[in-house]
Backbone as CSV, one residue per row, in Angstrom:
resi,resn,N_x,N_y,N_z,CA_x,CA_y,CA_z,C_x,C_y,C_z
1,MET,4.522,-30.189,-15.791,5.056,-28.782,-15.166,6.017,-27.757,-15.880
2,PHE,5.829,-26.891,-14.812,6.222,-25.872,-15.169,8.481,-26.148,-15.635
3,ALA,8.278,-25.015,-16.527,9.897,-25.680,-16.813,10.356,-24.282,-17.217
4,LEU,11.227,-23.367,-17.155,11.790,-22.128,-17.650,12.418,-22.149,-17.985
5,ASP,12.744,-21.288,-19.679,12.850,-21.056,-20.326,14.518,-21.374,-20.891
6,SER,15.064,-22.221,-21.535,16.693,-22.493,-21.523,17.394,-20.748,-21.505
7,ARG,17.245,-19.592,-22.279,17.380,-18.668,-22.207,17.196,-17.536,-21.215
8,LEU,15.736,-17.846,-20.656,15.716,-17.058,-19.223,16.412,-17.374,-18.239
9,GLN,16.906,-18.950,-18.267,17.574,-19.218,-17.214,19.279,-18.941,-16.990
10,GLN,19.403,-19.110,-17.974,20.960,-18.839,-18.874,21.483,-17.541,-18.015
11,ASP,20.078,-16.301,-18.749,20.522,-14.590,-18.389,20.030,-14.531,-17.501
12,THR,19.172,-14.930,-16.395,18.771,-14.778,-15.161,19.491,-15.061,-13.997
13,VAL,18.478,-13.973,-12.831,19.548,-14.732,-11.336,17.872,-14.900,-10.786
14,LEU,17.456,-16.109,-10.006,16.757,-16.210,-9.648,16.491,-15.366,-8.109
15,ILE,14.667,-14.777,-7.812,14.578,-14.230,-7.070,13.690,-14.992,-6.147
16,GLY,12.815,-15.452,-6.551,11.835,-16.039,-5.790,10.274,-16.170,-6.749
17,ASP,9.653,-16.725,-5.803,7.868,-16.426,-6.268,7.009,-15.940,-5.954
18,PHE,6.586,-15.021,-6.935,4.973,-14.672,-5.978,3.940,-15.680,-6.754
19,PRO,2.533,-15.337,-6.105,2.114,-16.592,-5.899,1.899,-17.327,-7.380
20,LEU,1.746,-16.332,-8.890,1.717,-16.670,-9.743,3.222,-17.087,-10.665
21,CYS,3.581,-15.929,-10.538,5.238,-16.010,-11.398,6.718,-16.123,-10.363
22,ARG,7.112,-16.149,-11.064,8.621,-16.428,-10.560,9.603,-15.371,-11.391
23,LEU,9.944,-14.763,-10.412,10.486,-12.833,-10.235,12.452,-13.490,-10.494
24,LEU,12.548,-13.344,-11.720,14.076,-12.674,-12.301,14.572,-11.695,-12.070
25,LEU,15.493,-11.690,-12.410,16.639,-10.422,-12.518,17.494,-10.901,-13.548
26,MET,17.462,-9.834,-14.652,18.247,-10.048,-15.820,19.891,-9.795,-15.488
27,ASN,20.517,-10.639,-15.859,21.716,-10.427,-14.966,22.376,-9.062,-16.260
28,ASP,22.103,-8.097,-15.899,22.816,-6.858,-16.554,22.805,-5.939,-15.839
29,ALA,23.940,-5.348,-15.452,23.766,-4.378,-13.994,23.644,-3.190,-14.479
30,ASN,23.449,-2.632,-15.891,23.118,-1.495,-16.725,21.536,-1.021,-16.161
31,TYR,20.782,-1.729,-15.631,19.930,-1.438,-15.158,19.080,-2.444,-14.391
32,PRO,18.309,-1.781,-13.344,17.358,-2.744,-12.644,16.113,-3.632,-13.754
33,TRP,16.616,-4.388,-14.122,15.819,-5.383,-14.865,15.495,-6.666,-14.664
34,PHE,13.751,-6.731,-14.641,13.131,-7.981,-13.353,12.479,-8.160,-15.013
35,ILE,12.253,-9.740,-14.670,11.091,-10.480,-15.397,10.274,-11.458,-14.646
36,LEU,9.076,-11.170,-14.803,7.383,-12.663,-14.352,8.034,-13.256,-14.922
37,VAL,7.561,-15.006,-14.729,7.164,-15.912,-15.480,5.922,-16.170,-15.365
38,PRO,4.973,-16.443,-15.750,3.992,-17.379,-14.603,4.245,-19.119,-14.520
39,ARG,3.931,-19.464,-14.138,4.806,-20.583,-13.400,3.617,-21.498,-14.227
40,ARG,3.197,-21.240,-15.655,2.146,-22.477,-16.384,3.085,-23.034,-17.393
41,GLU,2.683,-24.331,-18.097,3.125,-25.026,-18.990,2.462,-24.425,-20.601
42,GLU,3.642,-24.326,-21.432,3.216,-23.772,-22.502,1.892,-22.932,-22.845
43,VAL,2.610,-21.416,-22.504,2.053,-20.855,-22.781,2.908,-19.089,-22.798
44,SER,2.377,-18.697,-23.830,3.393,-17.681,-25.027,2.664,-16.499,-25.051
45,GLU,1.534,-15.979,-24.460,0.313,-15.025,-25.053,-0.139,-15.040,-23.504
46,ILE,-0.971,-13.656,-23.547,-1.627,-13.536,-21.525,-2.291,-13.703,-22.454
47,PHE,-3.774,-13.898,-22.930,-4.700,-14.231,-23.472,-4.858,-16.105,-23.244
48,GLN,-3.698,-16.639,-23.447,-3.789,-18.214,-22.982,-3.788,-18.351,-21.767
49,LEU,-3.747,-17.211,-20.918,-4.017,-17.524,-19.470,-5.215,-17.324,-19.300
50,ASP,-6.117,-18.643,-18.056,-7.532,-17.801,-17.504,-7.461,-16.814,-17.023
51,THR,-8.733,-16.502,-16.872,-9.230,-15.620,-15.985,-8.362,-14.865,-15.314
52,ALA,-8.524,-15.691,-14.077,-7.901,-15.329,-12.952,-6.691,-14.756,-13.021
53,ASP,-5.870,-16.204,-13.718,-4.605,-15.915,-13.722,-3.559,-14.624,-14.850
54,GLN,-5.284,-13.991,-15.590,-4.670,-12.749,-16.640,-4.908,-12.177,-15.034
55,ALA,-5.982,-11.564,-14.324,-5.653,-11.019,-13.540,-4.457,-11.136,-12.061
56,LEU,-4.335,-11.987,-12.217,-3.332,-11.664,-11.181,-1.957,-11.857,-11.743
57,LEU,-1.734,-11.881,-13.066,-0.550,-11.364,-13.710,-0.390,-10.089,-13.829
58,TRP,-1.413,-9.460,-13.828,-1.393,-8.286,-13.855,-1.374,-7.340,-12.678
59,ASN,-1.280,-8.000,-11.565,-1.429,-7.707,-10.489,-0.147,-7.729,-9.811
60,GLU,0.263,-8.775,-10.095,1.930,-9.241,-9.603,2.699,-8.271,-10.469
61,THR,2.392,-7.833,-11.552,3.537,-6.891,-12.272,3.067,-5.502,-11.657
62,SER,2.070,-4.880,-11.461,1.504,-3.506,-10.960,2.642,-3.488,-9.724
63,GLU,2.050,-4.571,-8.878,2.657,-4.733,-7.299,4.101,-4.330,-7.807
64,LEU,4.908,-5.480,-8.821,6.255,-5.097,-9.064,6.771,-3.745,-9.155
65,ALA,6.067,-3.527,-10.294,6.504,-2.164,-10.929,6.332,-0.536,-9.944
66,ALA,5.293,-0.504,-9.249,5.292,0.297,-8.270,6.625,0.209,-6.854
67,THR,6.884,-1.020,-6.510,7.523,-1.797,-5.876,8.789,-0.875,-6.136
68,LEU,9.307,-1.128,-7.396,10.379,-0.928,-7.915,10.776,0.658,-8.209
69,LYS,9.358,0.926,-8.696,9.894,2.622,-8.720,10.367,2.948,-7.887
70,ASP,9.705,2.505,-6.551,9.886,3.908,-5.078,11.752,2.891,-4.925
71,THR,11.171,2.056,-4.649,12.875,1.306,-4.050,14.269,1.732,-5.231
72,PHE,14.005,1.780,-6.341,14.857,2.027,-7.019,15.196,3.622,-7.708
73,ALA,14.028,4.222,-7.559,13.622,5.681,-7.618,13.928,5.531,-9.071
74,ALA,12.778,5.440,-9.750,12.813,5.392,-11.305,12.181,6.652,-11.207
75,ASP,12.985,7.198,-12.716,12.259,8.306,-13.005,10.999,8.229,-14.076
76,LYS,10.727,6.244,-14.604,9.722,5.735,-15.142,10.266,4.429,-15.365
77,MET,9.060,3.210,-15.821,8.672,2.471,-15.359,8.545,1.681,-16.674
78,ASN,9.390,0.344,-17.689,9.036,-0.029,-18.407,8.675,-1.407,-18.283
79,VAL,7.126,-1.690,-19.330,6.703,-3.336,-18.834,6.002,-3.546,-20.303
80,ALA,6.669,-4.550,-20.534,6.197,-5.341,-21.833,6.216,-6.535,-22.157
81,THR,5.808,-7.280,-22.522,5.964,-8.378,-23.074,6.555,-8.684,-24.548
82,LEU,7.140,-9.077,-24.918,7.339,-9.491,-26.492,7.588,-10.870,-27.233
83,GLY,8.393,-11.429,-26.757,8.719,-12.967,-26.817,9.220,-13.028,-27.946
84,ASN,10.000,-12.355,-28.621,10.432,-12.786,-29.848,11.458,-13.440,-29.990
85,MET,12.269,-13.592,-29.216,13.226,-14.017,-28.843,13.330,-16.037,-28.016
86,VAL,12.427,-15.323,-27.103,11.858,-16.106,-26.216,10.493,-16.053,-26.003
87,ALA,9.808,-17.294,-26.293,8.362,-17.763,-26.522,7.719,-17.759,-25.589
88,GLN,8.175,-18.395,-24.371,7.482,-18.402,-23.256,7.523,-16.968,-22.570
89,LEU,6.259,-17.323,-22.346,5.121,-15.887,-21.447,5.980,-15.098,-20.660
90,HIS,6.559,-13.666,-20.503,7.063,-13.065,-19.752,6.977,-11.700,-20.009
91,MET,6.680,-11.113,-18.791,6.816,-9.969,-18.374,8.462,-8.873,-17.698
92,HIS,8.827,-8.508,-18.964,10.038,-7.161,-18.488,9.311,-6.309,-17.911
93,VAL,9.977,-5.754,-16.731,9.305,-4.984,-15.684,11.056,-4.092,-15.495
94,ILE,11.777,-3.408,-16.006,12.851,-2.368,-15.917,12.641,-1.056,-15.509
95,VAL,12.968,-1.333,-14.584,13.436,0.491,-14.226,14.376,1.475,-14.826
96,ARG,13.811,2.512,-15.250,15.067,3.588,-16.355,15.064,4.957,-15.351
97,ARG,16.069,5.267,-15.629,16.855,6.437,-14.995,17.323,7.739,-15.921
98,ARG,16.616,8.470,-15.894,17.444,9.473,-17.454,19.092,9.672,-17.159
99,ALA,19.886,9.083,-16.623,20.967,8.794,-16.554,21.537,7.415,-16.869
100,ASP,20.673,6.878,-17.099,20.745,5.536,-17.387,21.604,4.890,-18.617
101,ALA,22.337,4.105,-19.396,23.054,3.943,-19.770,22.522,3.738,-21.960
102,ALA,21.145,3.499,-21.565,20.210,3.616,-23.139,19.157,4.952,-23.024
103,TRP,18.940,5.743,-21.720,18.272,6.707,-22.113,18.129,7.594,-22.917
104,PRO,17.508,8.046,-23.770,15.727,7.199,-23.703,15.300,6.067,-24.254
105,ALA,16.264,5.861,-25.009,15.814,4.116,-25.992,15.181,3.575,-25.079
106,PRO,15.163,2.449,-25.938,14.934,1.201,-25.124,16.432,0.124,-24.699
107,VAL,16.488,-0.452,-24.164,17.714,-1.220,-23.501,17.797,-2.351,-23.857
108,TRP,16.924,-3.141,-24.870,17.448,-4.468,-25.682,18.138,-4.130,-27.013
109,GLY,19.799,-4.336,-27.124,20.592,-4.781,-27.680,21.226,-3.423,-27.818
110,LYS,20.888,-2.461,-26.652,21.941,-0.758,-26.418,23.336,-1.324,-26.276
111,HIS,23.495,-1.772,-25.330,24.677,-2.843,-24.617,25.199,-3.708,-24.021
112,SER,26.405,-3.945,-24.403,26.945,-5.348,-23.768,26.181,-5.657,-22.446
113,ALA,25.764,-6.239,-21.772,25.346,-6.637,-20.555,26.876,-6.588,-19.307
114,ILE,26.327,-5.916,-19.095,27.519,-6.251,-17.145,27.226,-7.124,-16.374
115,PRO,27.602,-8.268,-16.090,26.691,-8.712,-14.811,27.394,-8.991,-13.819
116,TYR,25.993,-8.492,-12.650,26.285,-8.464,-11.489,27.275,-9.325,-10.830
117,SER,27.839,-8.758,-9.850,28.348,-9.140,-8.893,27.945,-9.923,-7.895
118,ASP,28.085,-10.770,-6.532,27.484,-11.823,-5.862,26.785,-10.941,-4.725
119,GLU,27.566,-9.869,-4.863,27.261,-8.634,-3.884,26.556,-7.536,-4.119
120,GLN,26.317,-7.495,-5.423,25.355,-6.797,-6.047,24.323,-7.265,-5.947
121,ILE,24.013,-8.567,-6.242,22.623,-9.531,-6.775,22.022,-9.525,-4.685
122,ALA,22.982,-9.328,-3.969,22.751,-9.464,-2.727,22.271,-8.529,-1.958
123,ALA,22.598,-7.149,-2.392,22.030,-5.874,-2.004,20.631,-5.588,-2.593
124,ILE,20.787,-5.979,-4.289,19.200,-5.828,-4.716,18.149,-6.929,-3.657
125,THR,18.709,-8.081,-3.437,17.725,-9.014,-2.790,17.005,-7.920,-1.684
126,ALA,18.559,-7.997,-0.805,18.081,-7.146,0.269,16.920,-6.123,0.501
127,LYS,17.243,-5.074,-0.686,16.604,-3.846,-0.918,14.889,-4.550,-0.955
128,LEU,14.911,-5.671,-1.862,13.383,-6.069,-2.272,12.476,-6.725,-0.690
129,ARG,13.774,-7.100,0.269,13.418,-7.936,1.593,12.278,-6.458,2.313
130,GLY,11.444,-7.083,2.244,10.571,-5.986,3.522,9.467,-5.466,2.882
131,VAL,9.771,-5.254,1.268,9.375,-3.939,0.348,8.415,-4.760,-0.354
132,LEU,8.605,-6.096,-0.623,7.687,-7.425,-1.435,6.651,-7.814,-0.971
133,ALA,5.754,-7.980,-1.162,4.252,-8.923,-0.311,4.822,-9.944,0.275
134,ASP,3.482,-10.199,1.526,3.964,-11.057,2.450,3.572,-12.515,1.349
135,ASP,2.712,-12.479,0.111,2.754,-13.195,-0.497,4.277,-14.165,-1.596
136,PHE,4.918,-13.037,-1.665,6.553,-13.491,-2.217,6.705,-14.566,-1.661
137,THR,7.308,-15.454,-1.558,9.103,-16.573,-1.275,9.850,-15.941,-2.066
138,PHE,11.124,-15.333,-1.240,12.456,-15.857,-1.674,12.960,-17.055,-2.241
139,ALA,13.626,-16.939,-3.071,14.796,-18.427,-3.183,15.608,-18.464,-2.700
140,GLU,16.071,-19.697,-2.307,16.892,-19.867,-1.717,18.349,-19.115,-1.515
141,VAL,18.894,-19.133,-2.605,20.067,-18.845,-3.544,20.046,-17.209,-3.115
142,ALA,18.310,-16.474,-3.591,18.559,-14.948,-3.037,18.717,-14.762,-1.723
143,LYS,18.705,-15.645,-0.438,19.095,-15.812,0.897,20.291,-14.969,1.050
């Protein structure tokens, strides 16, 4: 059974689910920073997914990145899997703007996180409604 790593659970807000991945919003208002987590047990590397899930992960990542680029007027999209702090496989999809707090450096460890307000989370969810694919299911809390 899939279980979300406790650190991801603590640091993020649940947005919903693609067919493979859970979509989370990093609770840091410095950046529109999203995380995709394949709902598979004990997977820490992309190559541990079967071929179909690998393709689905890349498709969901690409779809999300393209949607976020347009929706949040990104200058650049940062997409990465690192897993140095959290072993569970997760894909960072971060909207970067030349005017953001860390540009052009990486976002990790640059600034203290500024938690989103409930109103900001609702606004982000509203922006994503209607632009994410029909196969995306919003979480109850994200409605």
